[in-house]
C-alpha positions in Angstrom: -8.3 11.8 6.4 -6.6 9.8 3.6 -4.1 11.7 1.5 -4.3 9.2 -1.3 -6.2 5.9 -2.2 -4.8 3.3 -4.6 -6.3 0.0 -5.8 -3.5 -2.2 -6.9 -3.3 -5.8 -8.3 -1.3 -8.6 -6.7 1.9 -7.3 -8.4 1.4 -3.8 -7.1 0.3 -2.2 -10.4 -2.1 0.6 -9.7 -5.6 -0.1 -11.1 -7.2 3.1 -9.7 -5.4 6.0 -8.1 -6.8 9.1 -6.3 -4.4 11.6 -4.8 -6.3 14.1 -2.7 -3.7 16.2 -1.0 -0.5 15.7 -3.1 1.7 15.0 -0.1 2.4 11.3 -0.9 5.2 10.7 -3.4 4.4 8.3 -6.3 7.4 6.2 -5.2 5.2 5.1 -2.2 3.1 3.0 -4.6 6.2 1.2 -5.8 7.4 0.6 -2.2 4.1 -1.0 -1.0 4.5 -4.6 -2.4 8.1 -5.1 -1.4 7.3 -3.7 2.1 4.3 -6.0 2.4 6.4 -9.0 1.3 9.1 -8.2 3.8 6.6 -7.9 6.6 5.0 -11.2 5.7 8.4 -13.0 5.6 9.4 -11.5 9.0 6.1 -11.9 10.9 4.4 -14.7 9.0 1.3 -12.5 8.4 0.7 -9.0 7.1 -0.6 -6.4 9.4 -3.2 -4.1 7.9 -1.3 -1.0 9.0 2.4 -0.3 8.2 4.5 2.8 8.5 7.7 3.6 6.6 9.5 6.9 5.9 6.6 8.9 7.2 4.0 7.2 5.0 1.3 5.1 6.7 -0.1 2.3 4.6 -3.5 0.9 5.5 -4.4 -2.0 3.3 -7.2 -4.5 2.7 -7.1 -7.4 0.4 -10.2 -8.5 -1.5 -9.6 -11.5 -3.8 -6.8 -10.4 -6.0 -6.9 -6.6 -5.4 -5.3 -4.6 -2.6 -6.9 -1.3 -1.5 -4.4 0.9 0.2 
């Protein structure tokens, strides 16, 4: 079950946000793009699943929009 779903642009700005359970802090949105960029720099590619500070990010990129 997803706690929250966010559609963000390439800069990480939320376009659509749905918080279903209220257990994910809004700071998790701000942390997504830097975390993704760090992973791409370290590993050369971005894995679709990342975990940091108890938050699991599952993301898909479709053209210029990330769904996480």
